[in-house]
C-alpha positions as CSV (number, residue, x, y, z in Angstrom):
1,M,-1.4,24.3,0.1
2,S,1.8,24.9,-1.1
3,S,2.9,23.5,-4.5
4,R,6.5,21.7,-4.8
5,I,7.9,18.8,-7.0
6,L,10.9,16.8,-5.6
7,A,12.4,14.1,-7.2
8,N,12.5,9.9,-6.8
9,A,13.3,8.9,-3.8
10,A,15.6,6.0,-4.5
11,P,14.0,2.8,-5.6
12,I,14.3,0.1,-2.7
13,D,17.3,-2.8,-3.6
14,E,15.3,-5.5,-5.7
15,K,17.1,-8.1,-3.4
16,L,15.0,-6.2,-0.6
17,L,11.6,-6.6,-2.8
18,D,12.1,-10.3,-3.5
19,R,12.3,-10.7,0.4
20,A,8.7,-8.9,0.8
21,R,7.4,-10.9,-2.2
22,K,8.0,-14.1,-0.1
23,L,5.9,-12.4,2.7
24,S,3.1,-10.8,2.9
25,P,1.0,-7.4,4.1
26,A,0.0,-9.1,7.5
27,L,3.5,-10.0,8.1
28,L,4.9,-6.9,7.7
29,C,2.2,-5.8,9.5
30,D,3.1,-7.7,12.5
31,A,6.7,-6.8,12.5
32,L,6.1,-3.8,13.1
33,G,4.3,-4.0,16.2
34,N,1.0,-4.1,14.4
35,F,1.4,-0.6,12.6
36,G,1.5,0.7,9.5
37,A,-1.9,-0.4,7.3
38,M,-4.0,1.7,5.7
39,D,-7.7,2.4,7.0
40,Y,-9.3,-0.6,5.6
41,R,-11.6,0.5,3.5
42,V,-8.5,1.1,0.7
43,K,-8.4,-2.1,-1.0
44,P,-7.7,-3.0,-4.1
45,V,-10.6,-2.2,-6.7
46,W,-10.4,-6.0,-9.0
47,P,-9.9,-9.3,-7.2
48,G,-6.5,-10.7,-7.3
49,A,-4.4,-7.3,-7.6
50,V,-0.6,-7.0,-5.7
51,V,0.8,-3.9,-5.0
52,L,5.0,-3.9,-4.0
53,G,7.4,-1.2,-4.5
54,T,9.3,2.2,-4.0
55,A,6.8,4.9,-2.8
56,L,6.3,8.1,-5.2
57,T,4.0,10.3,-3.0
58,V,1.3,12.7,-4.6
59,N,0.1,15.1,-1.7
60,L,-3.3,16.2,-3.8
61,R,-6.2,18.9,-3.1
62,P,-9.4,16.9,-2.2
63,G,-11.2,16.8,-5.2
64,D,-8.0,17.4,-7.7
65,N,-5.6,14.9,-9.4
66,L,-4.0,18.2,-11.6
67,L,-0.9,16.9,-9.7
68,L,-1.4,12.7,-9.9
69,H,-1.4,13.2,-13.6
70,R,2.2,15.3,-13.8
71,A,3.6,12.4,-10.8
72,I,3.0,9.9,-13.9
73,C,5.3,12.0,-15.6
74,Q,7.9,10.4,-13.2
75,A,6.7,6.8,-12.5
76,A,9.2,4.2,-13.0
77,P,9.7,0.5,-12.8
78,G,9.0,-0.5,-9.3
79,Y,7.4,3.1,-7.8
80,V,3.6,2.9,-6.5
81,L,2.2,5.9,-7.2
82,V,0.8,6.6,-3.8
83,A,-2.2,9.6,-3.5
84,A,-3.5,11.2,-0.6
85,T,-6.8,12.7,-1.2
86,G,-7.9,13.5,2.7
87,G,-10.1,11.1,2.0
88,C,-12.4,12.7,-0.5
89,T,-14.5,10.3,-2.3
90,T,-16.5,13.2,-4.1
91,N,-14.4,13.3,-7.3
92,A,-12.5,10.0,-8.9
93,V,-9.0,10.6,-9.1
94,W,-7.4,8.0,-11.1
95,G,-9.0,6.1,-14.3
96,D,-8.7,4.7,-17.2
97,M,-6.8,7.0,-19.4
98,M,-4.3,7.5,-16.0
99,T,-3.9,3.8,-16.2
100,R,-2.7,3.2,-19.7
101,A,0.3,6.1,-19.0
102,A,1.5,4.6,-15.9
103,L,1.4,0.9,-17.2
104,K,3.6,3.1,-19.9
105,A,5.9,4.0,-17.4
106,G,6.1,0.9,-16.0
107,A,4.3,2.0,-12.7
108,A,4.2,-1.1,-10.5
109,G,0.4,0.6,-9.3
110,T,-1.4,2.9,-7.2
111,V,-2.5,3.4,-4.0
112,V,-5.4,6.3,-3.1
113,D,-6.9,6.9,0.0
114,G,-9.9,8.2,-1.9
115,A,-12.2,7.2,-5.1
116,V,-11.3,6.1,-8.9
117,R,-13.1,5.5,-11.9
118,D,-13.3,3.4,-15.0
119,V,-12.8,-0.4,-12.8
120,D,-13.6,-2.3,-15.6
121,D,-10.6,-1.1,-17.9
122,I,-8.1,-1.1,-14.8
123,R,-9.2,-4.5,-14.3
124,D,-8.7,-5.5,-17.4
125,F,-4.8,-4.2,-17.9
126,Q,-4.4,-6.0,-15.0
127,Y,-3.0,-2.9,-13.2
128,P,-2.8,-2.9,-9.6
129,V,-5.2,0.2,-8.2
130,F,-6.0,0.3,-4.7
131,A,-8.9,3.0,-2.9
132,V,-11.3,3.5,-0.7
133,G,-14.3,2.5,-4.1
134,A,-15.2,3.9,-6.9
135,I,-17.5,6.9,-8.5
136,P,-18.3,7.9,-11.9
137,Q,-17.5,12.0,-11.1
138,A,-14.0,13.0,-12.4
139,A,-11.5,15.1,-10.2
140,H,-10.7,18.6,-11.4
141,R,-7.5,19.8,-12.3
142,D,-6.6,22.9,-10.9
143,G,-4.3,22.1,-7.9
144,P,-2.1,22.9,-6.3
145,G,-0.1,19.7,-5.3
146,S,3.0,18.5,-4.5
147,I,5.1,15.0,-5.4
148,N,7.1,13.6,-3.1
149,V,6.7,15.2,0.0
150,P,5.8,13.3,3.0
151,V,2.3,12.5,2.8
152,A,-1.2,10.8,5.0
153,C,-2.9,8.4,3.3
154,G,-5.1,5.7,4.5
155,G,-4.1,7.6,8.2
156,V,-0.6,6.3,7.8
157,P,2.4,8.1,7.2
158,V,4.4,7.4,3.8
159,N,7.4,9.1,2.6
160,P,9.0,8.8,-0.3
161,G,11.2,6.1,-0.6
162,D,8.9,3.6,2.0
163,L,8.0,0.2,0.6
164,V,3.9,-0.1,0.0
165,F,2.9,-3.5,-0.2
166,G,-0.7,-4.1,-0.3
167,N,-3.5,-7.3,-1.5
168,A,-6.6,-8.4,-0.3
169,D,-6.0,-7.5,2.7
170,G,-5.1,-4.3,2.6
171,V,-2.0,-2.2,2.2
172,V,1.3,-1.6,4.7
173,V,3.5,0.5,4.3
174,V,7.6,0.2,6.1
175,P,9.3,2.7,6.8
176,Q,12.8,2.8,4.4
177,A,15.0,3.4,6.9
178,I,13.8,0.0,9.2
179,L,13.1,-2.1,6.0
180,A,15.8,-4.3,6.4
181,E,14.7,-5.3,10.3
182,A,11.1,-5.7,9.3
183,L,11.7,-7.7,6.9
184,L,13.8,-10.0,9.4
185,Q,11.3,-9.8,12.0
186,A,9.0,-10.6,9.4
187,E,10.8,-13.7,8.0
188,K,11.1,-15.0,11.5
189,K,7.2,-14.9,11.9
190,L,6.9,-16.5,9.1
191,A,9.3,-19.4,10.2
192,G,6.9,-20.1,13.6
193,E,3.9,-19.8,11.4
194,N,4.7,-22.8,9.6
195,A,5.3,-24.7,12.9
196,R,2.4,-24.0,14.1
197,F,0.8,-25.1,10.8
198,E,2.4,-28.1,11.5
199,E,1.5,-28.3,14.9
200,I,-2.2,-27.9,14.0
201,A,-1.9,-30.5,11.5
202,A,-0.9,-33.1,14.0
203,G,-3.6,-31.9,16.1
204,K,-1.8,-29.4,18.8
205,L,-4.9,-26.9,18.8
206,A,-4.0,-24.3,21.5
207,P,-1.0,-22.3,20.9
208,Q,1.8,-21.7,23.3
209,W,0.3,-19.2,25.0
210,L,-2.9,-19.6,25.4
211,G,-3.1,-21.6,28.6
212,G,-0.5,-18.4,30.6
213,K,-3.0,-16.0,29.0
214,L,-6.2,-17.7,30.6
215,K,-4.4,-18.4,33.7
216,A,-4.1,-14.6,34.2
217,L,-7.3,-14.6,34.1
218,G,-8.1,-17.1,36.6
219,L,-9.9,-19.6,33.6
220,E,-8.8,-22.7,32.7
């Protein structure tokens, strides 16, 4: 693994982020054709955490967090630190000291496909952290690693500048190049769901598509 440190991608326009806030990771995943969601184990480490922002990617050697420490120095308001660990859960690559530093930098949150520690402190700070789990064992600080390169985190490709959105359901990544179209499709899906909620409230339990699907199977 080579090591590189590249500049942050341009932040996502605040108007687009405002539109995303009115949606959900699930709606955006639907808009992507049921793609874009990280592994189900990548979840908030404290209840109620929500993360939304522009990806600042970090590629780590499993069990090492040297470049994640360095990436915090590049963090800024609106950026989400996305650390690819190769799924390593033997060492915690994030903890309370890093949380304090990320908060000072104004980072929007941290997503790792590995383990973290100091969960109680992270919760007390109300800093959004998403991870596979927690373990007391600290990470090594030797490298190598890279900042702002394409990574695979939680089984999903993440490029610097992509939209990262996570809540209790998990984390979805929307490529920056198709973000505007994904938001539009998600907004249409939301409108359709709201209409369906009204149908259910009125007693129409079967969705329109159900009859056709059952008929194709020879069922009524």
